[in-house]
C-alpha positions in Angstrom: 127.8 73.6 132.2 129.6 73.7 128.9 128.1 74.2 125.1 127.0 70.5 124.9 123.4 69.5 125.7 122.9 67.0 123.0 124.4 64.7 120.9 124.7 66.6 117.8 126.6 69.1 119.7 129.7 67.3 120.0 130.9 67.2 116.2 130.8 71.0 115.5 132.4 72.1 119.1 135.4 69.8 118.6 135.8 70.5 114.6 136.1 74.0 116.6 138.3 72.7 119.0 140.7 71.1 115.9 140.9 73.9 113.9 141.8 76.2 117.2 144.6 74.1 118.3 145.5 72.8 115.0 145.4 69.6 115.4 147.0 67.8 112.5 145.9 64.3 110.7 146.7 61.3 113.3 146.7 63.2 116.2 144.9 63.1 119.6 141.4 64.9 119.6 140.9 65.0 123.9 137.8 66.8 125.2 137.0 66.7 128.8 133.8 67.3 130.7 131.7 64.7 129.4 128.6 63.8 131.3 125.5 61.5 130.0 123.0 63.2 132.5 123.6 66.9 130.9 122.3 65.3 127.6 118.9 65.5 125.8 118.8 61.9 124.9 119.6 60.6 128.1 122.5 57.8 126.8 125.9 57.7 125.9 127.3 58.8 123.0 128.8 56.0 120.5 132.1 55.9 118.6 129.7 55.6 115.5 128.7 59.2 116.4 132.6 60.8 116.5 133.6 58.0 113.8 132.4 60.1 110.2 133.7 63.4 111.3 137.7 62.0 113.0 138.1 58.4 111.6 141.5 59.4 111.1 142.0 60.8 114.4 141.8 59.5 117.7 139.2 60.8 120.4 138.9 61.0 124.2 136.1 62.8 125.8 136.9 62.4 129.5 134.4 62.6 132.1 133.7 65.1 134.0 134.8 63.0 137.0 137.8 61.9 135.4 136.7 58.3 136.2 136.1 57.6 132.4 135.7 58.9 128.4 134.0 58.0 125.6 136.2 57.0 122.9 135.6 56.8 119.0 137.3 53.8 116.8 140.5 55.1 115.5 141.3 55.3 119.7 140.3 52.2 120.8 142.4 50.8 118.2 145.2 52.9 119.1 144.7 51.6 122.7 144.0 48.0 121.8 141.0 48.0 123.0 138.8 45.2 120.5 135.6 42.9 120.9 138.3 40.3 122.3 139.5 43.0 125.5 137.3 41.8 128.6 136.0 44.2 131.1 138.1 44.1 134.0 136.7 43.5 137.9 135.9 47.5 138.6 135.3 48.6 134.8 133.0 49.2 132.6 132.5 48.8 128.7 129.9 49.4 127.0 129.6 47.2 124.3 127.8 47.5 120.7 124.7 45.6 121.7 124.4 42.1 120.7 128.3 42.1 120.1 131.5 42.4 121.8 132.7 45.2 120.7 133.7 48.4 122.5 130.5 50.6 122.2 132.3 54.0 123.1 131.9 55.0 127.3 134.5 53.2 129.4 134.5 54.0 133.1 137.2 53.4 135.9 139.1 50.2 135.6 139.0 49.9 132.3 139.4 53.6 131.7 142.7 54.3 134.8 145.4 52.4 132.5 144.2 53.8 129.3 144.5 57.8 130.8 147.6 56.6 133.3 149.7 56.0 129.9 148.9 58.8 127.7 151.5 61.0 126.9 152.4 63.7 129.4 153.2 67.4 128.7 157.0 68.2 130.2 158.1 70.3 132.6 158.3 73.6 130.2 155.1 73.0 128.8 153.3 72.7 132.3 155.4 76.7 133.2 154.0 78.0 130.3 150.7 77.0 130.6 150.7 77.8 134.1 150.3 81.7 134.8 146.8 80.9 132.3 145.7 78.5 134.9 146.2 80.8 137.8 144.6 83.8 136.6 141.2 81.2 135.9 141.4 80.7 139.4 141.6 84.6 139.9 139.1 84.8 137.6 136.4 83.6 139.9 138.2 84.9 143.1 140.0 82.5 144.2 143.3 83.3 146.2 144.5 80.0 147.2 144.0 76.5 145.6 144.7 73.1 147.4 146.4 69.9 144.9 143.8 66.8 147.1 144.9 64.0 144.7 149.0 64.7 143.3 151.4 62.0 142.0 154.6 61.5 143.5 156.6 63.2 140.1 154.2 65.9 140.1 154.3 66.7 144.2 158.2 67.2 143.5 157.2 69.4 140.4 154.5 71.2 142.6 156.5 71.6 146.0 160.7 70.4 146.5 160.6 67.8 149.2 158.4 66.7 151.7 158.9 67.0 155.8 157.9 63.8 157.9 154.5 64.3 159.5 153.0 65.3 156.9 148.9 66.5 157.4 146.9 63.9 155.8 144.1 64.6 153.6 142.4 61.4 152.6 139.9 61.1 149.8 136.8 59.2 151.0 133.4 59.4 149.1 131.7 56.6 150.4 130.6 54.8 154.2 132.4 52.1 154.2 136.0 53.8 152.4 135.1 56.5 156.2 134.6 53.5 158.1 138.2 52.4 156.9 140.2 55.7 157.9 138.1 55.7 161.0 139.9 51.9 162.1 143.1 53.1 160.8 142.8 56.4 162.4 142.0 54.4 165.8 144.5 51.6 165.1 147.3 54.8 165.4 146.2 55.7 168.5 144.5 59.5 167.0 142.7 62.2 169.1 141.1 65.1 168.4 143.3 66.7 171.4 146.6 66.0 169.1 145.1 68.8 166.5 146.3 67.3 163.6 143.4 68.5 161.1 142.7 65.3 158.8 140.8 66.7 156.2 138.2 64.0 154.9 137.8 65.1 151.0 134.6 64.8 149.8 132.7 63.0 153.2 129.8 62.3 150.7 127.8 59.6 151.7 128.5 58.9 154.8 126.2 57.9 157.7 125.1 59.9 161.2 127.1 58.2 163.5 130.9 58.6 161.6 130.2 62.2 162.5 130.2 61.8 166.2 133.8 59.4 165.2 135.0 62.7 163.4 134.7 64.7 166.1 136.2 62.1 168.3 139.6 61.7 166.0 139.2 64.9 165.2 138.8 64.8 161.6 137.8 67.8 159.6 135.0 67.1 156.5 135.5 69.3 153.0 132.4 68.8 151.3 131.3 68.6 148.0 127.9 70.0 148.2 127.7 71.2 144.5 127.2 67.5 144.3 123.2 68.0 144.8 123.3 70.3 141.8 124.9 68.3 138.9 123.7 64.5 140.2 121.3 65.2 142.8 118.6 63.2 141.2 120.9 60.3 140.2 121.2 60.4 143.8 118.3 59.5 144.5 117.3 57.7 141.9 120.7 54.9 142.8 121.1 55.1 146.2 117.7 56.1 147.6 116.3 59.8 149.2 117.1 58.8 152.8 120.9 58.8 151.9 120.8 61.2 149.1 119.5 64.0 151.1 122.5 63.4 153.5 124.8 64.0 150.9 127.5 66.4 152.3 125.9 66.9 155.2 126.9 70.2 156.2 124.4 71.2 158.5 124.4 67.7 160.7 128.4 68.1 160.9 128.7 72.2 161.7 125.8 71.5 164.6 128.5 68.7 166.0 131.1 71.4 165.9 133.0 70.1 163.3 135.2 73.2 161.0 133.7 72.6 157.4 134.8 73.4 154.3 133.3 73.2 150.9 134.9 72.6 147.7 134.2 72.4 144.1 136.5 69.2 143.0 137.7 71.3 139.9 138.2 69.9 137.5 135.3 67.6 138.1 133.1 70.6 138.0 133.7 74.3 137.3 136.0 76.2 139.9 132.8 78.4 140.3 132.9 79.7 144.3 129.6 81.6 143.9 127.8 78.2 143.4 129.6 76.3 145.9 127.9 79.1 148.6 124.5 78.9 146.4 124.3 74.9 146.8 125.3 74.7 150.4 122.3 77.5 150.7 119.7 76.0 148.4 120.8 72.2 148.0 118.5 72.2 145.1 119.3 70.1 141.6 119.2 70.8 138.0 115.5 70.3 138.4 114.8 72.6 141.3 114.8 69.7 143.8 115.9 69.9 147.2 118.1 67.7 148.0 117.6 67.0 151.9 116.8 70.1 153.1 117.9 69.9 156.4 121.3 69.9 155.8 120.9 73.6 154.2 123.0 75.8 155.9 122.8 80.1 156.1 124.6 82.1 154.0 127.7 83.4 156.6 128.8 79.8 157.2 128.7 79.0 153.5 131.1 81.9 153.0 133.2 80.5 156.3 133.3 77.4 154.4 134.9 78.9 151.2 137.0 81.2 153.7 138.2 81.2 157.7 137.6 77.2 157.3 139.1 76.2 154.4 142.0 78.2 155.7 142.0 76.6 159.1 142.1 73.2 157.3 145.3 73.9 155.5 147.3 75.5 158.7 147.4 79.5 157.3 144.6 80.6 159.6 146.9 83.5 160.9 147.7 84.7 157.7 144.4 84.0 155.5 140.3 83.8 155.8 139.5 86.8 157.9 140.6 90.2 157.1 142.7 91.4 159.8 145.9 93.5 161.1 149.2 91.0 159.6 147.3 89.0 157.5 148.7 88.6 154.0 145.5 90.7 152.3 144.3 87.6 150.2 141.4 89.8 149.6 138.1 89.5 146.7 136.4 92.4 145.7 132.8 91.0 143.9 130.0 93.3 142.3 127.6 92.3 144.9 127.0 91.2 148.4 126.0 87.2 148.6 124.8 87.8 152.1 121.9 90.2 151.2 121.0 90.0 147.4 118.0 87.1 146.1 119.7 83.9 146.5 119.5 82.8 143.5 121.5 86.7 142.4 124.5 84.8 144.2 124.8 82.9 141.0 125.4 85.9 139.1 127.8 87.3 142.0 131.2 88.4 139.9 134.8 88.9 141.0 135.7 92.4 140.2 138.9 91.9 141.5 141.3 89.9 144.0 144.7 90.8 145.5 147.5 88.6 146.6 149.5 89.6 149.5 148.1 93.2 149.0 149.0 93.2 145.1 146.1 93.5 142.6 146.4 89.7 141.2 143.9 89.9 138.5 141.0 93.0 137.7 138.2 92.1 135.6 137.7 94.1 132.1 134.3 96.5 131.8 131.9 95.5 129.4 
């Protein structure tokens, strides 16, 4: 969704970033949002295409999933990756054709150790950027965000201490991982009437029979319908039409009586509630193909997935999610009605102003 659509775009965008940030010779240049599927060439970027402009700076362009990156030669040298580095189980290291030299793109277990050992900002630096981050959410009409993948040390920073009986938010993307969660719940004696509100993040490539088990154990899915836009056609190619069409099966889940929310997995995809709303209603890919027409839902249900249902999953339905006396007055004013505009106009709707606990927290400047 950014300015890069072809390989020639990378260098000028990065050069502008270096200039703006005052990055010096030898310092890391880190970008985020890399995605081969949005490149006209349809292939991964090579280290040698970055080297001429950034011979003296290690460059890391992190994949939008946060599971991989493209590195230039200086970056590979800095992290100790050369032709002798083996590809670890579950990892990807693209190699220069005919050699064992890393070509640029690495993924999963080949990337995560590098990512985990990168220098981290101090608490002071984090605090200094917190207001800017909150304004980013507010600018698109988000009044509550929830961190679903927190490292222990970051959890201490975000919330001092943790009581027993913490509600479980479990990341489960494929049906085998979901089976593991179901087996665990069964072994633990979990039942729906206990009102644990176990939230299964993504619930993406699941099977139809698992929806019945969600109802049995009181699981509540948080779906990721914008995947049908960003990578729907890749899912069709990789999984086949039957499985791809059942990605984030929100309509089937609602029909089973499940309470469902929708999310963007930001920063994997942009923080854009209107695109989330639109994707649940249309399930259109970048190429305007409908990925799973039977899983489309109406606009009202789509908005509920971002408001009252999300509040219920966080056990905050008595404070948020609907407009009622005694609630927090977390409100968003939009410049158009998503229930009545033409379907594709949903994507153009902007947040005019948000109120947090009744107080104005963001106001869009007049054009």
